[in-house]
C-alpha positions in Angstrom: 16.2 -21.4 83.1 18.0 -24.7 84.0 18.9 -26.6 81.8 17.2 -29.9 83.9 14.4 -27.6 84.7 14.0 -27.1 80.7 14.2 -30.7 80.1 11.5 -31.2 82.1 9.2 -29.2 80.8 10.1 -31.3 77.4 8.7 -34.0 79.2 5.7 -33.0 79.6 5.6 -31.5 76.2 6.5 -35.3 74.6 3.8 -36.7 77.2 1.2 -34.4 76.4 2.2 -36.0 72.6 2.1 -38.8 73.8 -1.4 -38.4 74.5 -3.0 -36.4 71.3 -1.4 -39.3 69.4 -3.1 -42.1 70.9 -6.5 -40.4 71.2 -5.8 -39.6 67.6 -5.1 -43.5 66.9 -8.0 -45.1 68.8 -10.4 -42.4 66.8 -8.7 -43.0 63.3 -10.8 -45.8 61.2 -8.4 -45.1 58.1 -5.6 -48.4 58.5 -2.8 -46.3 57.7 -3.6 -42.9 59.9 -4.2 -45.3 63.1 -0.9 -46.5 62.3 1.1 -43.2 61.5 -0.1 -42.2 64.9 0.6 -44.8 66.2 4.3 -44.9 65.3 4.3 -41.2 65.9 3.1 -42.1 69.6 6.3 -44.1 69.7 8.9 -41.6 68.6 7.5 -39.7 71.3 8.4 -42.0 74.0 11.3 -42.8 72.9 12.0 -38.9 73.1 11.0 -38.5 76.8 13.7 -41.9 77.2 16.5 -39.7 75.7 15.2 -36.4 77.7 15.4 -38.3 80.6 18.7 -40.3 80.4 20.2 -36.6 79.7 19.3 -35.3 82.5 20.5 -37.9 84.2 23.2 -37.1 82.5 23.5 -33.9 83.8 22.8 -34.6 87.2 25.7 -36.5 87.7 28.1 -33.8 86.6 26.8 -31.4 88.3 27.7 -33.5 91.7 
């Protein structure tokens, strides 16, 4: 598998986690759990950005 393809799969996984944490935060009645799920969702968004940046770097390197 090419690394760019691998990273694209990882983005799909990260976005899936974002959806799950968003749903969990919306369902949580405990403020601490709601905060934790929201923070975890935000961390996954950061991961998506990091991976997207790495894909762009690899594309430029492979030109």
